[in-house]
TORPA-4810 file (N, C-alpha, C, O; in nm, 3 decimals):
<nodes>
NODE_1_8.463_10.240_9.108_8.440_10.098_9.131_8.347_10.044_9.024_8.245_10.106_8.993_M
NODE_2_8.380_9.930_8.967_8.293_9.863_8.871_8.154_9.851_8.931_8.139_9.802_9.042_N
NODE_3_8.050_9.895_8.857_7.914_9.899_8.910_7.866_9.761_8.953_7.784_9.752_9.044_E
NODE_4_7.915_9.654_8.890_7.875_9.520_8.931_7.916_9.493_9.076_7.847_9.418_9.146_D
NODE_5_8.025_9.552_9.121_8.072_9.530_9.257_7.981_9.594_9.360_7.982_9.556_9.477_R
NODE_6_7.902_9.691_9.317_7.813_9.762_9.409_7.667_9.722_9.391_7.578_9.781_9.453_L
NODE_7_7.641_9.624_9.308_7.503_9.588_9.277_7.425_9.547_9.402_7.308_9.583_9.418_A
NODE_8_7.488_9.473_9.489_7.417_9.426_9.609_7.399_9.538_9.711_7.301_9.539_9.785_R
NODE_9_7.494_9.633_9.715_7.476_9.751_9.799_7.357_9.831_9.748_7.275_9.880_9.826_I
NODE_10_7.347_9.845_9.616_7.237_9.919_9.555_7.102_9.853_9.588_7.004_9.922_9.615_R
NODE_11_7.099_9.721_9.584_6.975_9.649_9.617_6.933_9.676_9.761_6.814_9.685_9.791_L
NODE_12_7.031_9.687_9.850_7.001_9.710_9.992_6.960_9.855_10.020_6.864_9.879_10.092_M
NODE_13_7.033_9.950_9.963_7.017_10.089_10.001_6.942_10.173_9.899_6.880_10.273_9.935_L
NODE_14_6.945_10.133_9.774_6.886_10.215_9.669_6.989_10.308_9.608_7.095_10.331_9.666_G
NODE_15_6.958_10.362_9.492_7.053_10.444_9.417_7.091_10.573_9.489_7.208_10.611_9.490_E
NODE_16_6.993_10.639_9.549_7.020_10.768_9.612_7.116_10.753_9.730_7.209_10.833_9.745_E
NODE_17_7.095_10.653_9.814_7.183_10.634_9.929_7.321_10.584_9.887_7.422_10.619_9.949_K
NODE_18_7.325_10.503_9.782_7.453_10.461_9.730_7.533_10.580_9.680_7.655_10.586_9.701_L
NODE_19_7.468_10.674_9.614_7.537_10.794_9.567_7.592_10.876_9.683_7.699_10.936_9.671_E
NODE_20_7.521_10.878_9.793_7.572_10.949_9.911_7.701_10.885_9.961_7.795_10.955_9.999_R
NODE_21_7.706_10.753_9.960_7.829_10.685_10.001_7.943_10.717_9.905_8.056_10.742_9.948_L
NODE_22_7.914_10.717_9.776_8.017_10.746_9.677_8.073_10.887_9.695_8.190_10.913_9.665_K
NODE_23_7.990_10.978_9.744_8.031_11.117_9.761_8.081_11.148_9.901_8.107_11.264_9.933_N
NODE_24_8.095_11.048_9.984_8.135_11.068_10.123_8.287_11.069_10.138_8.360_11.004_10.063_S
NODE_25_8.331_11.145_10.237_8.472_11.157_10.272_8.487_11.114_10.418_8.429_11.175_10.508_F
NODE_26_8.563_11.008_10.442_8.579_10.952_10.575_8.727_10.954_10.614_8.813_10.910_10.538_V
NODE_27_8.755_11.005_10.734_8.890_11.001_10.790_8.893_10.892_10.897_8.812_10.893_10.989_T
NODE_28_8.988_10.799_10.884_9.002_10.691_10.981_9.138_10.704_11.047_9.241_10.705_10.980_V
NODE_29_9.138_10.714_11.179_9.262_10.732_11.254_9.285_10.608_11.341_9.208_10.578_11.431_V
NODE_30_9.394_10.538_11.311_9.423_10.410_11.376_9.384_10.296_11.284_9.265_10.271_11.263_G
NODE_31_9.484_10.226_11.230_9.458_10.124_11.127_9.503_9.986_11.173_9.556_9.907_11.095_L
NODE_32_9.481_9.959_11.301_9.518_9.831_11.357_9.404_9.731_11.353_9.337_9.716_11.252_G
NODE_33_9.384_9.662_11.465_9.290_9.551_11.469_9.147_9.593_11.440_9.074_9.521_11.371_A
NODE_34_9.105_9.709_11.491_8.969_9.758_11.468_8.962_9.843_11.342_8.876_9.822_11.257_V
NODE_35_9.053_9.939_11.330_9.048_10.033_11.219_9.061_9.969_11.083_8.998_10.013_10.987_G
NODE_36_9.143_9.864_11.072_9.162_9.800_10.942_9.031_9.740_10.890_9.002_9.747_10.771_S
NODE_37_8.953_9.681_10.980_8.826_9.621_10.938_8.720_9.728_10.911_8.633_9.709_10.826_Y
NODE_38_8.726_9.838_10.983_8.634_9.948_10.955_8.658_10.003_10.814_8.563_10.026_10.740_A
NODE_39_8.784_10.022_10.779_8.816_10.069_10.644_8.771_9.968_10.539_8.717_10.006_10.435_V
NODE_40_8.792_9.841_10.567_8.753_9.737_10.471_8.604_9.743_10.440_8.564_9.740_10.323_E
NODE_41_8.521_9.751_10.545_8.378_9.756_10.523_8.335_9.879_10.445_8.247_9.871_10.359_G
NODE_42_8.396_9.992_10.474_8.359_10.116_10.406_8.409_10.118_10.262_8.339_10.167_10.173_L
NODE_43_8.529_10.067_10.239_8.582_10.063_10.103_8.492_9.976_10.014_8.465_10.010_9.899_A
NODE_44_8.448_9.864_10.068_8.364_9.773_9.990_8.220_9.822_9.976_8.144_9.768_9.896_R
NODE_45_8.183_9.924_10.053_8.049_9.982_10.040_8.045_10.093_9.936_7.937_10.142_9.902_S
NODE_46_8.162_10.134_9.886_8.165_10.235_9.781_8.199_10.375_9.828_8.191_10.468_9.748_G
NODE_47_8.238_10.394_9.954_8.278_10.527_10.000_8.385_10.583_9.906_8.481_10.514_9.871_V
NODE_48_8.368_10.709_9.864_8.448_10.762_9.755_8.578_10.829_9.791_8.662_10.853_9.704_G
NODE_49_8.598_10.860_9.920_8.721_10.930_9.958_8.759_10.896_10.101_8.674_10.893_10.190_R
NODE_50_8.888_10.872_10.122_8.939_10.840_10.254_9.063_10.923_10.285_9.141_10.959_10.196_F
NODE_51_9.080_10.952_10.413_9.209_10.992_10.468_9.242_10.886_10.572_9.166_10.867_10.668_K
NODE_52_9.354_10.816_10.554_9.391_10.703_10.639_9.516_10.738_10.718_9.620_10.773_10.661_L
NODE_53_9.504_10.729_10.851_9.608_10.783_10.939_9.658_10.678_11.037_9.579_10.620_11.112_V
NODE_54_9.788_10.653_11.036_9.854_10.568_11.135_10.004_10.584_11.117_10.053_10.581_11.004_D
NODE_55_10.076_10.601_11.227_10.221_10.621_11.216_10.298_10.491_11.217_10.416_10.490_11.182_F
NODE_56_10.234_10.381_11.255_10.306_10.258_11.288_10.327_10.168_11.167_10.266_10.186_11.062_D
NODE_57_10.416_10.069_11.185_10.442_9.967_11.084_10.388_9.833_11.132_10.364_9.815_11.252_V
NODE_58_10.368_9.740_11.041_10.320_9.607_11.078_10.431_9.525_11.142_10.549_9.537_11.106_T
NODE_59_10.390_9.441_11.237_10.483_9.355_11.310_10.427_9.215_11.317_10.307_9.194_11.295_R
NODE_60_10.513_9.119_11.346_10.468_8.979_11.352_10.358_8.960_11.455_10.268_8.879_11.435_A
NODE_61_10.364_9.035_11.566_10.263_9.021_11.670_10.127_9.077_11.629_10.028_9.057_11.699_S
NODE_62_10.122_9.146_11.515_9.994_9.200_11.466_9.915_9.098_11.383_9.796_9.116_11.360_N
NODE_63_9.981_8.993_11.338_9.920_8.904_11.238_9.794_8.837_11.290_9.705_8.805_11.212_I
NODE_64_9.785_8.814_11.421_9.668_8.744_11.472_9.539_8.824_11.458_9.431_8.765_11.465_N
NODE_65_9.546_8.957_11.437_9.423_9.035_11.444_9.414_9.152_11.347_9.306_9.208_11.331_R
NODE_66_9.522_9.191_11.282_9.518_9.310_11.198_9.515_9.272_11.050_9.598_9.195_11.002_Q
NODE_67_9.420_9.327_10.979_9.398_9.291_10.840_9.519_9.317_10.752_9.543_9.243_10.656_L
NODE_68_9.596_9.421_10.782_9.708_9.459_10.697_9.838_9.386_10.731_9.937_9.400_10.660_Y
NODE_69_9.838_9.309_10.838_9.960_9.239_10.882_9.967_9.100_10.819_9.888_9.011_10.851_A
NODE_70_10.062_9.084_10.730_10.086_8.957_10.661_10.237_8.932_10.659_10.316_9.023_10.685_L
NODE_71_10.274_8.811_10.629_10.416_8.784_10.616_10.481_8.872_10.513_10.598_8.909_10.526_G
NODE_72_10.407_8.906_10.409_10.461_8.986_10.299_10.462_9.136_10.328_10.521_9.212_10.252_S
NODE_73_10.398_9.180_10.437_10.388_9.324_10.463_10.462_9.368_10.589_10.458_9.486_10.624_T
NODE_74_10.530_9.277_10.657_10.595_9.312_10.783_10.697_9.424_10.763_10.777_9.422_10.670_L
NODE_75_10.691_9.522_10.853_10.782_9.635_10.847_10.734_9.751_10.763_10.796_9.857_10.763_G
NODE_76_10.624_9.734_10.692_10.569_9.843_10.611_10.470_9.926_10.692_10.410_9.876_10.787_R
NODE_77_10.453_10.053_10.654_10.358_10.140_10.722_10.215_10.092_10.696_10.177_10.065_10.582_H
NODE_78_10.138_10.083_10.803_10.000_10.037_10.791_9.918_10.128_10.700_9.836_10.080_10.621_K
NODE_79_9.941_10.258_10.709_9.864_10.351_10.627_9.892_10.330_10.479_9.801_10.340_10.397_A
NODE_80_10.017_10.302_10.444_10.051_10.277_10.304_9.981_10.151_10.252_9.926_10.149_10.142_D
NODE_81_9.983_10.046_10.334_9.918_9.921_10.296_9.767_9.942_10.282_9.705_9.894_10.187_I
NODE_82_9.710_10.015_10.378_9.567_10.042_10.374_9.527_10.117_10.247_9.428_10.083_10.182_A
NODE_83_9.605_10.219_10.213_9.574_10.296_10.093_9.578_10.211_9.968_9.491_10.224_9.881_G
NODE_84_9.677_10.126_9.958_9.688_10.039_9.841_9.570_9.942_9.833_9.517_9.915_9.725_E
NODE_85_9.530_9.890_9.947_9.420_9.793_9.949_9.288_9.859_9.909_9.209_9.802_9.834_R
NODE_86_9.264_9.981_9.960_9.141_10.051_9.924_9.133_10.075_9.773_9.029_10.052_9.712_V
NODE_87_9.243_10.119_9.715_9.243_10.145_9.570_9.229_10.015_9.491_9.170_10.015_9.383_V
NODE_88_9.281_9.906_9.544_9.264_9.776_9.479_9.118_9.734_9.481_9.069_9.674_9.386_D
NODE_89_9.048_9.766_9.589_8.905_9.737_9.599_8.825_9.830_9.509_8.735_9.786_9.437_I
NODE_90_8.859_9.958_9.513_8.785_10.060_9.438_8.882_10.157_9.371_8.922_10.255_9.433_N
NODE_91_8.921_10.131_9.247_9.019_10.216_9.179_8.977_10.362_9.165_9.061_10.449_9.143_P
NODE_92_8.849_10.389_9.177_8.801_10.527_9.164_8.807_10.604_9.295_8.785_10.725_9.297_R
NODE_93_8.836_10.536_9.402_8.838_10.601_9.533_8.960_10.693_9.546_9.070_10.658_9.504_C
NODE_94_8.938_10.809_9.605_9.047_10.902_9.633_9.098_10.874_9.774_9.021_10.877_9.870_K
NODE_95_9.227_10.848_9.786_9.283_10.809_9.915_9.404_10.897_9.947_9.496_10.910_9.867_V
NODE_96_9.401_10.956_10.066_9.516_11.029_10.119_9.571_10.950_10.236_9.495_10.910_10.325_E
NODE_97_9.700_10.926_10.236_9.766_10.848_10.340_9.852_10.941_10.426_9.929_11.022_10.374_V
NODE_98_9.837_10.929_10.558_9.920_11.007_10.650_9.989_10.912_10.747_9.923_10.847_10.828_L
NODE_99_10.120_10.905_10.739_10.198_10.828_10.837_10.230_10.922_10.953_10.341_10.975_10.965_N
NODE_100_10.130_10.942_11.038_10.141_11.041_11.145_10.097_10.980_11.278_10.009_10.894_11.283_R
NODE_101_10.160_11.027_11.387_10.114_10.997_11.522_10.010_11.103_11.557_10.033_11.222_11.537_F
NODE_102_9.896_11.060_11.609_9.789_11.153_11.641_9.818_11.224_11.773_9.819_11.161_11.878_A
NODE_103_9.841_11.355_11.766_9.860_11.435_11.887_9.830_11.581_11.852_9.790_11.613_11.741_N
NODE_104_9.852_11.668_11.949_9.817_11.809_11.930_9.889_11.871_11.810_9.838_11.965_11.749_E
NODE_105_10.005_11.818_11.777_10.080_11.873_11.665_10.025_11.830_11.529_10.053_11.895_11.428_D
NODE_106_9.947_11.723_11.526_9.902_11.669_11.397_9.750_11.671_11.379_9.701_11.640_11.270_T
NODE_107_9.674_11.705_11.483_9.527_11.703_11.471_9.478_11.793_11.358_9.383_11.757_11.288_F
NODE_108_9.540_11.907_11.341_9.495_12.000_11.236_9.506_11.935_11.099_9.413_11.942_11.019_E
NODE_109_9.619_11.872_11.072_9.638_11.805_10.944_9.545_11.685_10.930_9.488_11.662_10.823_E
NODE_110_9.529_11.608_11.036_9.445_11.489_11.032_9.300_11.524_11.002_9.234_11.455_10.925_I
NODE_111_9.249_11.631_11.062_9.108_11.666_11.051_9.080_11.768_10.940_8.965_11.809_10.921_L
NODE_112_9.182_11.807_10.869_9.165_11.904_10.761_9.078_11.846_10.649_9.078_11.725_10.624_D
NODE_113_9.004_11.933_10.582_8.928_11.891_10.465_8.781_11.870_10.491_8.708_11.832_10.399_G
NODE_114_8.734_11.894_10.614_8.593_11.883_10.646_8.534_11.746_10.612_8.439_11.738_10.534_N
NODE_115_8.589_11.638_10.669_8.534_11.504_10.640_8.389_11.491_10.685_8.346_11.556_10.779_P
NODE_116_8.317_11.405_10.617_8.178_11.377_10.654_8.170_11.292_10.780_8.068_11.291_10.848_D
NODE_117_8.278_11.221_10.810_8.281_11.138_10.929_8.426_11.112_10.969_8.512_11.088_10.883_L
NODE_118_8.453_11.116_11.099_8.582_11.077_11.153_8.562_10.949_11.233_8.471_10.940_11.316_V
NODE_119_8.647_10.850_11.208_8.644_10.725_11.284_8.770_10.717_11.368_8.881_10.720_11.315_I
NODE_120_8.751_10.708_11.498_8.862_10.696_11.592_8.879_10.549_11.629_8.792_10.490_11.693_D
NODE_121_8.992_10.492_11.589_9.025_10.355_11.626_9.164_10.351_11.690_9.240_10.258_11.670_A
NODE_122_9.194_10.454_11.768_9.323_10.466_11.836_9.320_10.382_11.964_9.219_10.376_12.033_I
NODE_123_9.433_10.316_11.994_9.445_10.237_12.116_9.482_10.320_12.238_9.431_10.297_12.347_D
NODE_124_9.570_10.416_12.221_9.630_10.489_12.332_9.536_10.595_12.387_9.474_10.670_12.312_S
NODE_125_9.525_10.600_12.520_9.426_10.685_12.586_9.443_10.833_12.555_9.348_10.899_12.513_L
NODE_126_9.564_10.888_12.576_9.584_11.030_12.557_9.553_11.078_12.415_9.473_11.169_12.397_G
NODE_127_9.616_11.016_12.313_9.586_11.055_12.175_9.439_11.035_12.139_9.382_11.113_12.063_P
NODE_128_9.377_10.930_12.194_9.237_10.903_12.165_9.146_11.015_12.216_9.064_11.069_12.142_K
NODE_129_9.163_11.049_12.344_9.083_11.156_12.400_9.111_11.289_12.331_9.020_11.369_12.309_A
NODE_130_9.238_11.312_12.297_9.274_11.435_12.228_9.208_11.446_12.091_9.157_11.552_12.054_G
NODE_131_9.209_11.336_12.016_9.146_11.338_11.883_8.996_11.358_11.896_8.937_11.436_11.821_L
NODE_132_8.934_11.290_11.990_8.789_11.306_12.009_8.755_11.452_12.039_8.664_11.509_11.979_I
NODE_133_8.830_11.512_12.132_8.804_11.651_12.169_8.825_11.744_12.049_8.746_11.836_12.028_A
NODE_134_8.931_11.721_11.973_8.959_11.806_11.857_8.852_11.791_11.750_8.814_11.888_11.685_A
NODE_135_8.803_11.669_11.732_8.698_11.643_11.632_8.568_11.711_11.671_8.504_11.775_11.588_T
NODE_136_8.530_11.698_11.796_8.405_11.760_11.844_8.416_11.911_11.842_8.319_11.980_11.808_I
NODE_137_8.532_11.964_11.877_8.552_12.109_11.875_8.528_12.165_11.735_8.479_12.277_11.720_K
NODE_138_8.563_12.087_11.634_8.546_12.132_11.495_8.406_12.101_11.442_8.376_12.136_11.327_R
NODE_139_8.322_12.039_11.521_8.185_12.010_11.479_8.174_11.898_11.377_8.079_11.893_11.299_G
NODE_140_8.271_11.807_11.378_8.272_11.698_11.280_8.205_11.574_11.338_8.223_11.544_11.456_L
NODE_141_8.127_11.501_11.258_8.066_11.376_11.305_8.173_11.274_11.340_8.278_11.269_11.276_P
NODE_142_8.147_11.192_11.442_8.247_11.101_11.495_8.186_10.969_11.537_8.077_10.964_11.593_L
NODE_143_8.258_10.860_11.508_8.232_10.729_11.568_8.363_10.682_11.628_8.466_10.680_11.560_I
NODE_144_8.360_10.645_11.755_8.482_10.607_11.826_8.473_10.464_11.877_8.368_10.420_11.923_S
NODE_145_8.582_10.392_11.867_8.589_10.255_11.920_8.638_10.257_12.063_8.742_10.316_12.094_S
NODE_146_8.564_10.192_12.151_8.610_10.171_12.287_8.683_10.036_12.293_8.726_9.985_12.190_M
NODE_147_8.698_9.979_12.412_8.786_9.864_12.428_8.733_9.734_12.370_8.628_9.686_12.411_G
NODE_148_8.807_9.676_12.275_8.773_9.544_12.219_8.860_9.435_12.278_8.826_9.317_12.270_A
NODE_149_8.973_9.473_12.337_9.064_9.374_12.394_8.998_9.302_12.512_8.914_9.359_12.581_A
NODE_150_9.038_9.178_12.534_8.994_9.094_12.645_8.851_9.044_12.633_8.805_8.968_12.718_L
NODE_151_8.779_9.085_12.529_8.641_9.041_12.516_8.632_8.912_12.434_8.715_8.885_12.347_R
NODE_152_8.528_8.833_12.464_8.508_8.706_12.394_8.365_8.688_12.343_8.337_8.593_12.271_T
NODE_153_8.275_8.779_12.380_8.133_8.762_12.350_8.088_8.862_12.244_8.070_8.980_12.275_D
NODE_154_8.069_8.819_12.120_8.026_8.913_12.015_7.886_8.968_12.038_7.853_9.076_11.990_P
NODE_155_7.803_8.893_12.111_7.666_8.938_12.136_7.660_9.055_12.233_7.555_9.117_12.249_A
NODE_156_7.772_9.086_12.299_7.774_9.195_12.397_7.816_9.328_12.335_7.820_9.429_12.405_A
NODE_157_7.848_9.331_12.205_7.892_9.454_12.140_7.771_9.543_12.110_7.668_9.496_12.063_V
NODE_158_7.786_9.671_12.139_7.677_9.767_12.124_7.724_9.894_12.052_7.844_9.921_12.044_R
NODE_159_7.627_9.971_12.001_7.652_10.103_11.944_7.567_10.203_12.021_7.448_10.181_12.040_V
NODE_160_7.628_10.313_12.065_7.551_10.413_12.138_7.639_10.527_12.185_7.760_10.525_12.164_G
NODE_161_7.580_10.627_12.249_7.657_10.742_12.299_7.747_10.701_12.415_7.710_10.618_12.497_P
NODE_162_7.864_10.760_12.420_7.962_10.720_12.522_7.911_10.748_12.663_7.952_10.680_12.757_I
NODE_163_7.824_10.845_12.679_7.774_10.877_12.813_7.690_10.764_12.872_7.665_10.761_12.992_K
NODE_164_7.644_10.672_12.787_7.561_10.561_12.835_7.638_10.430_12.847_7.580_10.328_12.885_E
NODE_165_7.768_10.430_12.816_7.847_10.307_12.816_7.871_10.259_12.960_7.908_10.337_13.047_V
NODE_166_7.849_10.130_12.982_7.878_10.068_13.111_7.969_9.947_13.090_7.961_9.879_12.987_K
NODE_167_8.056_9.921_13.187_8.140_9.802_13.184_8.265_9.811_13.100_8.332_9.710_13.080_G
NODE_168_8.299_9.931_13.051_8.418_9.946_12.967_8.516_10.041_13.036_8.491_10.161_13.040_C
NODE_169_8.627_9.990_13.090_8.724_10.076_13.158_8.781_10.186_13.069_8.804_10.298_13.116_P
NODE_170_8.803_10.155_12.940_8.856_10.257_12.850_8.757_10.371_12.834_8.796_10.488_12.838_L
NODE_171_8.629_10.339_12.818_8.527_10.443_12.803_8.522_10.532_12.926_8.506_10.654_12.915_A
NODE_172_8.535_10.472_13.045_8.533_10.550_13.169_8.650_10.648_13.173_8.634_10.763_13.214_A
NODE_173_8.768_10.602_13.131_8.885_10.689_13.131_8.871_10.800_13.027_8.908_10.915_13.052_K
NODE_174_8.819_10.766_12.910_8.799_10.866_12.805_8.699_10.972_12.852_8.721_11.092_12.834_V
NODE_175_8.589_10.928_12.912_8.489_11.022_12.962_8.550_11.118_13.064_8.523_11.238_13.061_R
NODE_176_8.631_11.065_13.153_8.694_11.149_13.255_8.781_11.257_13.194_8.776_11.373_13.235_N
NODE_177_8.862_11.219_13.095_8.948_11.317_13.029_8.867_11.421_12.952_8.901_11.539_12.951_L
NODE_178_8.761_11.376_12.887_8.679_11.469_12.809_8.604_11.567_12.898_8.590_11.685_12.864_L
NODE_179_8.557_11.519_13.011_8.489_11.611_13.105_8.586_11.718_13.152_8.549_11.835_13.163_R
NODE_180_8.710_11.680_13.179_8.810_11.777_13.225_8.837_11.883_13.119_8.869_11.998_13.152_K
NODE_181_8.825_11.845_12.993_8.850_11.940_12.884_8.723_12.014_12.842_8.727_12.098_12.751_S
NODE_182_8.611_11.983_12.907_8.486_12.050_12.875_8.421_12.001_12.747_8.340_12.072_12.688_G
NODE_183_8.455_11.879_12.703_8.401_11.823_12.579_8.272_11.747_12.608_8.264_11.671_12.704_T
NODE_184_8.170_11.769_12.524_8.042_11.700_12.546_8.054_11.551_12.515_8.145_11.508_12.444_H
NODE_185_7.961_11.473_12.568_7.967_11.328_12.559_7.851_11.270_12.478_7.796_11.165_12.514_L
NODE_186_7.813_11.337_12.371_7.700_11.293_12.290_7.740_11.214_12.166_7.653_11.176_12.087_D
NODE_187_7.868_11.190_12.145_7.911_11.124_12.022_7.890_10.971_12.031_7.877_10.914_12.140_F
NODE_188_7.888_10.909_11.915_7.862_10.766_11.904_7.990_10.685_11.924_8.097_10.724_11.879_T
NODE_189_7.977_10.574_11.993_8.090_10.482_12.005_8.042_10.338_11.994_7.923_10.308_12.011_C
NODE_190_8.136_10.249_11.967_8.111_10.105_11.967_8.184_10.048_12.088_8.302_10.078_12.110_V
NODE_191_8.114_9.967_12.166_8.170_9.920_12.292_8.114_9.782_12.325_8.026_9.732_12.255_Y
NODE_192_8.165_9.722_12.430_8.117_9.592_12.475_8.066_9.601_12.618_8.126_9.668_12.703_S
NODE_193_7.955_9.532_12.643_7.900_9.522_12.778_7.970_9.414_12.861_7.951_9.406_12.982_L
NODE_194_8.051_9.333_12.794_8.115_9.221_12.862_8.220_9.271_12.960_8.311_9.343_12.919_E
NODE_195_8.211_9.234_13.089_8.312_9.278_13.185_8.445_9.210_13.160_8.450_9.093_13.122_P
NODE_196_8.554_9.284_13.182_8.686_9.225_13.157_8.732_9.139_13.274_8.807_9.043_13.255_V
NODE_197_8.688_9.172_13.396_8.715_9.089_13.512_8.861_9.051_13.529_8.951_9.135_13.519_G
NODE_198_8.882_8.922_13.557_9.016_8.872_13.587_9.108_8.875_13.466_9.230_8.873_13.481_E
NODE_199_9.050_8.880_13.346_9.134_8.879_13.226_9.229_8.998_13.223_9.339_8.989_13.169_L
NODE_200_9.186_9.110_13.281_9.269_9.231_13.277_9.400_9.211_13.349_9.500_9.276_13.317_K
NODE_201_9.403_9.121_13.446_9.524_9.099_13.524_9.630_9.022_13.446_9.745_9.014_13.489_K
NODE_202_9.591_8.965_13.331_9.684_8.884_13.255_9.767_8.965_13.156_9.852_8.910_13.085_R
NODE_203_9.744_9.095_13.151_9.815_9.177_13.053_9.965_9.172_13.078_10.010_9.158_13.192_R
NODE_204_10.040_9.184_12.973_10.185_9.180_12.982_10.244_9.293_12.899_10.182_9.341_12.804_Q
NODE_205_10.364_9.334_12.936_10.431_9.435_12.855_10.492_9.369_12.733_10.573_9.277_12.745_V
NODE_206_10.453_9.415_12.617_10.501_9.360_12.491_10.606_9.454_12.434_10.573_9.568_12.401_D
NODE_207_10.731_9.412_12.421_10.836_9.501_12.368_10.803_9.560_12.232_10.849_9.668_12.198_P
NODE_208_10.721_9.489_12.152_10.690_9.538_12.018_10.595_9.658_12.022_10.583_9.728_11.922_E
NODE_209_10.527_9.682_12.134_10.434_9.794_12.141_10.492_9.914_12.214_10.423_10.014_12.231_T
NODE_210_10.617_9.907_12.257_10.667_10.007_12.349_10.669_10.148_12.292_10.659_10.244_12.369_Q
NODE_211_10.684_10.167_12.159_10.689_10.305_12.113_10.556_10.354_12.058_10.552_10.460_11.995_Y
NODE_212_10.449_10.280_12.079_10.318_10.331_12.045_10.290_10.460_12.124_10.215_10.546_12.078_F
NODE_213_10.350_10.471_12.242_10.331_10.589_12.325_10.451_10.683_12.312_10.486_10.755_12.406_E
NODE_214_10.513_10.683_12.196_10.627_10.768_12.166_10.739_10.748_12.268_10.789_10.843_12.327_Q
NODE_215_10.778_10.622_12.287_10.891_10.591_12.370_10.857_10.531_12.504_10.944_10.474_12.569_G
NODE_216_10.731_10.541_12.547_10.692_10.486_12.676_10.634_10.347_12.659_10.546_10.325_12.576_R
NODE_217_10.683_10.254_12.738_10.631_10.118_12.732_10.490_10.116_12.789_10.458_10.189_12.883_R
NODE_218_10.405_10.031_12.732_10.270_10.018_12.785_10.230_9.872_12.782_10.288_9.792_12.709_R
NODE_219_10.130_9.837_12.861_10.084_9.699_12.869_10.006_9.662_12.743_9.923_9.739_12.695_A
NODE_220_10.035_9.544_12.690_9.963_9.493_12.574_9.855_9.398_12.621_9.885_9.301_12.691_A
NODE_221_9.731_9.424_12.583_9.619_9.342_12.626_9.590_9.236_12.520_9.595_9.264_12.400_L
NODE_222_9.558_9.114_12.565_9.524_9.008_12.472_9.393_9.037_12.399_9.305_9.103_12.454_G
NODE_223_9.381_8.990_12.277_9.259_9.011_12.200_9.238_8.900_12.100_9.334_8.837_12.054_S
NODE_224_9.113_8.875_12.067_9.078_8.776_11.966_9.060_8.846_11.832_9.007_8.957_11.827_L
NODE_225_9.101_8.783_11.723_9.082_8.844_11.592_8.935_8.861_11.558_8.897_8.953_11.485_P
NODE_226_8.851_8.773_11.611_8.708_8.782_11.583_8.645_8.906_11.644_8.572_8.978_11.577_T
NODE_227_8.674_8.933_11.771_8.610_9.046_11.840_8.658_9.180_11.787_8.578_9.271_11.768_L
NODE_228_8.788_9.193_11.764_8.837_9.320_11.710_8.783_9.344_11.569_8.749_9.457_11.534_T
NODE_229_8.775_9.238_11.490_8.718_9.252_11.357_8.571_9.289_11.361_8.524_9.371_11.282_G
NODE_230_8.497_9.228_11.455_8.356_9.260_11.471_8.338_9.407_11.510_8.250_9.475_11.457_I
NODE_231_8.421_9.455_11.601_8.416_9.598_11.636_8.433_9.684_11.511_8.355_9.777_11.488_F
NODE_232_8.534_9.653_11.431_8.560_9.733_11.312_8.446_9.730_11.212_8.412_9.833_11.155_G
NODE_233_8.387_9.613_11.191_8.277_9.601_11.095_8.149_9.664_11.147_8.069_9.715_11.069_L
NODE_234_8.128_9.660_11.278_8.012_9.729_11.334_8.028_9.880_11.320_7.932_9.951_11.292_I
NODE_235_8.151_9.929_11.339_8.176_10.071_11.313_8.144_10.104_11.167_8.079_10.204_11.138_I
NODE_236_8.191_10.019_11.076_8.165_10.042_10.934_8.015_10.041_10.906_7.966_10.123_10.829_A
NODE_237_7.944_9.948_10.967_7.799_9.940_10.946_7.729_10.067_10.996_7.644_10.123_10.927_N
NODE_238_7.766_10.112_11.116_7.708_10.236_11.169_7.741_10.354_11.079_7.659_10.443_11.057_A
NODE_239_7.863_10.354_11.027_7.904_10.463_10.937_7.826_10.461_10.807_7.784_10.566_10.758_A
NODE_240_7.805_10.344_10.750_7.727_10.332_10.626_7.587_10.387_10.645_7.537_10.462_10.561_I
NODE_241_7.523_10.349_10.755_7.387_10.397_10.781_7.385_10.547_10.803_7.293_10.616_10.757_L
NODE_242_7.485_10.600_10.872_7.490_10.743_10.899_7.519_10.823_10.772_7.454_10.925_10.747_Q
NODE_243_7.615_10.778_10.694_7.653_10.853_10.574_7.546_10.849_10.466_7.532_10.943_10.388_L
NODE_244_7.470_10.740_10.461_7.370_10.725_10.355_7.232_10.774_10.397_7.139_10.773_10.317_S
NODE_245_7.217_10.816_10.521_7.086_10.855_10.574_7.033_10.980_10.504_7.109_11.062_10.454_A
NODE_246_6.901_10.992_10.503_6.837_11.113_10.449_6.878_11.233_10.531_6.877_11.228_10.654_D
NODE_247_6.914_11.339_10.463_6.961_11.459_10.534_6.843_11.543_10.583_6.863_11.648_10.644_K
</nodes>
């Protein structure tokens, strides 16, 4: 990356911490509404290597909230678009793209290479809990996104260990699955304190999301582009502080 592009990062963090970011390797799984913004923040901070993972393609229904969904990109794999965008931001960045569905058959490939940080931005409960468990089993640092859908209050977004999360139905379900698998609950997540309340009842089945669960239809929850983007950028901010911290 042209050093002028990182001048303001250097002013904030200093040369030593900036070098840590340049030497960092981050794996991001899920490149939708939250994950796309997480990658954006990290790419612009100078992170030097990425593995970007998502099996899905962009659709018209993604345009309201996903950074990679544009009229010109519809039907293309999100991971391919993400990789191109990262290199456009930072030509020196090393990017590996995986058009993969996250499950027991692909976790080994996804987590290969000993990344300095894994970011989980998966929507689906089973793959999400599975990736978290696989990441923790390997002793890899993790930041996971909990539910951003149905929220409207940016001031309610928090960063903390999942065992302390309150008011997030997704976090409760993830915790339950992880306890059953014997996985500890000390990892960091981004979540909202805002209760979903009656909004949850408005969910509808969206035909465009039906194969996110490998053939099983699932309910699509409404979301604002602002809140999902804020989740992603807060994840990126937490990642920047963690990756650049004194060892």
